[in-house]
N, C-alpha and C positions, 0 to 999 in steps of 0.2 A: 322848608329848606330851599334855597335858591337852586336854579336849574343845574348849575355846575358845582354845587356845594362841596366843601372840603371834607376830607376823610380824617381830619386831624383827631377828632374825639378828644380824649384826655391826654394824648401823647404830646409832650412838649415839642414845640417847633424850634428850629435853629434861630439864633438871634438875627434880626433883619433891621435894616435902616427903616426910618419912617416912610420914605417913598416906596421902598420895596413892599412894606406891609400894606400900603394903600393899593399897590398894583396887585398884590396877592388877593386882596379882598375883591377887587374887580374881576380878576381871573376866576375866582371861586363863584362869583355871581353869574358870570356869563358861561363859564365852562371852557371857552376857547377865545383867543384873541389873535388878530393879525398884528403886525408891527406898525405899518404906515397908515396914514389917514385915508379913509374910504367911507362913503355913505352906505356901502353894501354890507359891512360886517363890523362888529365891535373891534376896536384896535387900541394898541398901547398909546399911540400918539394923541388920539382925541380924548382919552381920559387923563391926559397929563403925565403919563409915564415916559420913561427914557430907555435908551439902550442899556445904560448902566443898571437900571432897575431890573430889566429882564434878565441880564446876565447874573445879577445877584440871586434871583430866584432859581435860575438854572443851576448855578453853582451849589445852592443849598438843596437841590433835588426836590424843589417844590413846584416845578414846572417842567413839563415834558414837551420838547420841541419835535414837531412832525411836519408833514405836508398834508394834513388831514383835510382841510377845507379848501376846495377848488384848486388843489395842487400847490397852494402857496404856503410859505412858512407859517405854521400855526403853533401857538403856545397853548398847551392844554393844562387844565387843572388836574390834580391827582384823581379826583372823582371821575372826570370824563375819561382820563387815560385808563382807569380801571375798567370802564365799560368797553372801551375800544380793545383793550387787551383780552377781554373775555371773548370778543368776536374774532380776534386774530391771535391765536395762541403762539407763544414763542417757539413751540415744538414743531411748527410747520416745516415741511421739507423745503429746502432752498437749494436748487441745483440749476444747471444750465438750461434745463427744460422749463423750469419755473420762471426764470428771468429771461428777458429779451437779450441781454448782453452776458456772455460768459464771464465777463469781469465781475459781475455782481456777486456770485457766490465766492469767488476768489477774494474779493475785497472783504466780504463778511467774515470769512475764515481768518483773514489777517487781523481784523479787529478782535475776534474771539481770542486770538493768541497774544496780541500785543497792544490792544486798545487801552486808553484813548490815544488816538493819533490825529494829527492835523491833516488837512487836505493835501498839502504839499508833501508831507511825509508819506502819505498813502501813495501818491503819484510816484515818488522816488522809489519806494519799496516794490511797487508793482510794475515799474518801468513803463508807465503810460503817462500821457499828458493830463494836466489837472482838469481840463474840460471833460474828459471821459470819466474821471473820478467823480466830478460833480454830478454828472448824469446818473451814474451808478448810485451815488448817495441819495439823489432825489427819488429814484425808484424804491430804494430801501426805506426811505422815510415815509413814503406813502403807505407802505405795508407795515409800518411800525417795527421793522427789523432793527433799525439803528436810530440813535438820537445823539444829542450833544451832552457830553459828560460835564463840560465846563469850558471856560476860556482857556485856550492853549497858550496864546501869546497876546499881551495887551498892546494894541497899536496906538490908540488915542481914546479920549473919553467917549467917542461914539462908535468905536469898533474894536472887536477882539477877534482873533482867529479861533475857530471852534476846535475842540478836541472831541473827535467822534468815538462812540462806543456802541456796543450792542445793547439792546434794551434789557437783556438779562444783567449785564454789568451795571446798568443804571438802576434797575430795581434793587439789586443787592446793596447799593449805596443810598437808596431812598430812606430817609429817617422816619417815615410815617407808614402805617399799614395801608395797603391798597384795597384789599377786600373786594375782588372782582365779583360782580353780580352774575346770575345765570344769563344765558344768551337772550331769552325773551326780554328780561329786564334791561339788559345792556342795550338792545335795540331801542327800547322805549326811552332810555336815558339819553342816548345819542340823538334821537329824533326830537326830544324835548329841548335839548340844548341848541340844536342847529335849525330846528323848524321855523323859529321866528325870523330867520335871516336868509334861508335858502328855500328854494321851491321843493315840493314833495319829491319830485324826480331827482333833484340834486341830493337830497337827504338819502333817498333809497340807493342812489349810485354810490354814495360814500360808504354806506353800510355794506353794500355788495362788494365793493373794492376790498374792504377789510376782510371779509369772509372768504374772498377768492384768492387773495395773495398769500 
């Protein structure tokens, strides 16, 4: 099986366009992808995918959006997500002491109650500027607390606004079994997927970040 292989088994997948199926195959093979072209890491652009293809996978809950790799937007296969989830349980405490910004737990609780919500909706409901909301969302994405449920508003063929949700809400909507491994196997799976592209130190820092947050 490829490093980031699928968890689909015999469970039927949602209907996808041909382009989205090709992107899903690449995502399953690599485990994780960035969006834009870069020689440092596999990415959607260099394998011929598009923003629309990514959003199709996200909307089908066949791709988990995070900031796992180098703090950048990272699209993860379900198999790699399951490994990360085993290292960073959703039941972790999240409070003002855990997060650097007291807005973080407040934003998370709002998503628990009313998600999915767009960035501008979160800013309005929390009475803060969108820049601060984006910083809070970035922190939460790195720790796998939140992700994108799907497109909230379609702006043009190359851009949609995100609808943010908690990972628990995302998991409840995911059509395929996730089957998280044990923690030692999860570390091995993550190292196997990221090791060809990141240094050993970067891989270890990524694993430590998941286990710490």
